[in-house]
C-alpha positions as CSV (number, residue, x, y, z in Angstrom):
1,R,-1.4,18.4,11.1
2,G,-0.5,15.9,13.8
3,G,-1.2,12.7,11.8
4,L,-3.6,9.8,13.1
5,P,-2.7,10.4,16.5
6,A,-4.0,13.9,16.4
7,L,-7.5,12.7,15.2
8,P,-10.2,12.2,17.7
9,R,-11.2,8.9,18.4
10,N,-14.9,9.4,17.0
11,T,-13.4,10.7,13.8
12,L,-10.7,8.1,13.5
13,L,-13.7,5.6,13.6
14,N,-15.5,7.2,10.9
15,Y,-12.4,5.6,8.6
16,I,-11.3,2.8,10.7
17,T,-14.0,0.4,11.4
18,D,-11.9,-2.2,12.8
19,P,-8.9,-0.6,14.8
20,Q,-7.5,-3.8,16.1
21,G,-7.3,-5.3,12.4
22,F,-5.9,-2.3,11.2
23,A,-3.2,-2.3,13.7
24,Q,-2.4,-6.0,12.9
25,F,-2.5,-5.7,9.4
26,S,0.3,-2.6,9.8
27,N,2.7,-4.6,12.2
28,S,4.0,-7.2,10.1
29,N,7.8,-7.6,8.4
30,Q,5.6,-8.1,5.3
31,F,3.9,-4.6,5.8
32,R,7.2,-3.0,6.8
33,T,8.9,-4.1,3.4
34,Y,5.8,-2.6,1.6
35,V,6.4,0.5,3.3
36,D,10.1,0.5,2.7
37,Y,9.4,-0.2,-1.0
38,V,6.2,1.7,-1.8
39,I,5.4,4.2,0.6
40,R,8.9,5.6,1.9
41,P,10.0,6.4,-1.9
42,S,6.8,7.8,-2.7
43,Y,7.3,10.0,0.2
44,D,11.0,11.0,-1.0
45,L,9.7,11.7,-4.4
46,H,7.1,13.8,-3.4
47,L,9.5,15.9,-1.0
48,E,11.8,15.9,-4.0
49,L,9.2,17.5,-6.1
50,G,8.1,20.0,-3.5
51,L,4.7,18.6,-3.2
52,L,4.6,18.1,0.7
53,K,3.7,22.0,1.5
54,N,-0.2,21.1,1.4
55,T,-2.2,18.5,2.8
56,M,-4.1,16.0,0.7
57,S,-7.0,17.9,1.3
58,G,-5.1,21.1,0.0
59,E,-4.5,22.9,3.3
60,K,-1.3,25.0,3.2
61,L,1.4,23.8,5.8
62,D,3.8,26.3,7.7
63,Q,6.6,23.5,7.1
64,Q,6.6,20.3,4.6
65,M,4.8,17.2,5.6
66,S,6.6,14.7,7.9
67,F,7.0,11.3,6.8
68,R,4.9,10.2,9.9
69,N,2.0,12.4,8.5
70,F,2.4,11.3,4.8
71,Y,2.4,7.6,5.9
72,S,-0.7,8.1,8.2
73,S,-2.5,9.8,5.5
74,R,-1.7,6.9,3.2
75,L,-2.7,4.2,5.9
76,L,-6.1,6.2,6.1
77,W,-6.6,6.8,2.7
78,D,-5.9,3.0,2.0
79,E,-8.2,1.6,4.7
80,T,-11.0,4.3,3.8
81,M,-11.0,3.4,0.1
82,A,-11.0,-0.4,1.1
83,G,-13.8,0.2,4.0
84,R,-15.9,1.7,1.4
85,A,-15.4,-0.7,-1.2
86,F,-16.0,-3.6,1.2
87,A,-19.1,-2.1,2.5
88,W,-20.7,-1.9,-0.8
89,T,-19.5,-5.4,-1.7
90,K,-21.3,-6.5,1.6
91,S,-24.4,-4.9,0.7
92,N,-24.6,-5.7,-2.9
93,P,-23.5,-9.6,-2.6
94,N,-24.5,-10.2,-6.3
95,G,-22.6,-6.7,-7.6
96,L,-19.5,-6.2,-9.1
97,L,-17.3,-3.2,-7.9
98,V,-14.4,-1.9,-10.1
99,G,-12.2,0.7,-8.5
100,L,-10.0,2.6,-10.6
101,V,-7.0,3.8,-8.4
102,G,-3.3,4.7,-8.6
103,A,-0.6,1.9,-9.0
104,D,0.9,2.5,-5.2
105,H,-2.6,1.6,-3.9
106,V,-2.6,-1.8,-5.0
107,K,1.0,-2.7,-5.5
108,F,2.0,-5.9,-3.3
109,S,-1.3,-6.2,-2.0
110,N,-0.7,-4.0,0.8
111,G,-2.9,-1.1,0.0
112,I,-6.5,-1.4,-0.7
113,P,-6.5,-5.2,-1.8
114,G,-4.9,-6.4,1.5
115,R,-7.2,-4.3,3.7
116,F,-10.1,-5.5,1.7
117,E,-9.5,-9.0,2.1
118,R,-8.6,-8.3,5.8
119,M,-12.0,-6.9,6.2
120,A,-13.8,-9.6,4.1
121,K,-12.0,-12.3,6.4
122,S,-12.9,-10.6,9.7
123,N,-16.5,-10.2,9.0
124,N,-16.8,-13.7,7.7
125,V,-17.9,-12.7,4.2
126,P,-15.9,-15.5,2.2
127,D,-17.6,-14.6,-1.3
128,A,-16.1,-11.2,-1.1
129,A,-13.0,-11.1,-3.2
130,S,-10.8,-8.6,-4.4
131,I,-8.3,-9.1,-7.6
132,S,-5.9,-6.5,-8.2
133,V,-4.9,-5.5,-12.1
134,M,-2.6,-3.1,-13.3
135,L,-3.1,-1.7,-16.5
136,N,-0.3,-1.2,-18.9
137,P,2.3,-1.1,-15.8
138,T,5.7,0.1,-16.7
139,M,8.9,-1.2,-15.3
140,M,9.1,2.2,-13.1
141,D,5.7,1.2,-11.4
142,S,7.4,-2.0,-10.1
143,R,10.4,-0.1,-8.7
144,P,10.7,2.4,-5.7
145,S,10.2,5.8,-7.2
146,N,13.9,6.7,-5.8
147,Q,15.4,4.0,-8.2
148,L,13.9,5.6,-11.5
149,G,16.8,7.7,-12.7
150,I,19.2,4.5,-11.9
151,M,16.7,2.3,-13.8
152,R,16.0,4.3,-17.0
153,S,18.0,2.5,-19.2
154,A,16.1,-0.8,-18.6
155,A,12.7,0.8,-18.8
156,N,11.9,-1.2,-22.0
157,S,13.4,-4.5,-20.9
158,P,10.7,-7.0,-19.7
159,D,12.9,-8.6,-17.5
160,S,13.3,-5.8,-15.3
161,Y,10.0,-5.7,-13.8
162,T,9.8,-6.3,-10.0
163,L,7.1,-8.8,-10.3
164,Q,7.3,-10.0,-6.8
165,L,8.5,-8.6,-3.5
166,R,10.2,-10.7,-0.9
167,Y,9.8,-10.3,2.9
168,L,11.4,-11.9,5.9
169,K,10.1,-14.0,8.6
170,E,9.1,-12.7,11.8
171,G,12.2,-12.5,14.1
172,V,15.0,-12.4,11.3
173,E,17.0,-9.6,12.2
174,D,20.4,-10.4,11.7
175,E,21.9,-9.0,8.4
176,A,23.8,-12.1,7.8
177,L,20.7,-14.2,7.6
178,Y,18.7,-11.5,5.1
179,T,19.8,-13.5,1.8
180,L,19.3,-17.2,3.2
181,P,16.1,-18.7,1.6
182,A,15.3,-20.0,4.8
183,S,14.7,-16.4,6.2
184,T,12.0,-15.8,3.6
185,G,8.4,-15.1,5.0
186,G,7.1,-15.1,1.7
187,V,6.6,-13.1,-1.2
188,M,4.1,-10.5,-2.3
189,P,2.9,-10.2,-5.9
190,L,3.2,-7.1,-7.7
191,A,-0.5,-7.3,-8.7
192,D,-2.9,-10.2,-9.4
193,Y,-2.7,-9.6,-13.2
194,L,-1.1,-7.3,-15.3
195,L,-2.7,-6.3,-18.6
196,F,-0.6,-4.8,-21.3
197,G,-2.2,-3.3,-24.5
């Protein structure tokens, strides 16, 4: 009910094995852009559909879940899935793990894939790789949830997909500089591979 801050530290460490890496991962313009484009619209859609009256585990809430708690649960969910995948991969160096997860957990490298890569790098496991594949994504899978109504007419047009999400360099805060190419910190791909069939 109180988000990540309400969890006892020993409970939190069961899910977040690298608190410093977890905090650093979530503290960049790239991640903030991902939150604004993926997590915030997902929260708004859940709110609109009335799905925020229960916790992720099904516990009934007295009032609708706040964005802070929704955000906290998403981060913890992605961190836990990435952590379990990484632990298995580390224990099975010649193995292949395939995770089937919802699109929001792989979009733009800041869900499970980015967290997995962070864990592999910080644990010096260079052979552990995460490859994201979206199966039959629709144009709507590449857009924020709150833009679905606006985009319906373009739903079948391949040029309507958002294949990359641009983020600003750290320190660019003047709105007049947002559109300058020199202000770009980089781009996040929707996924490593898109498969249509």
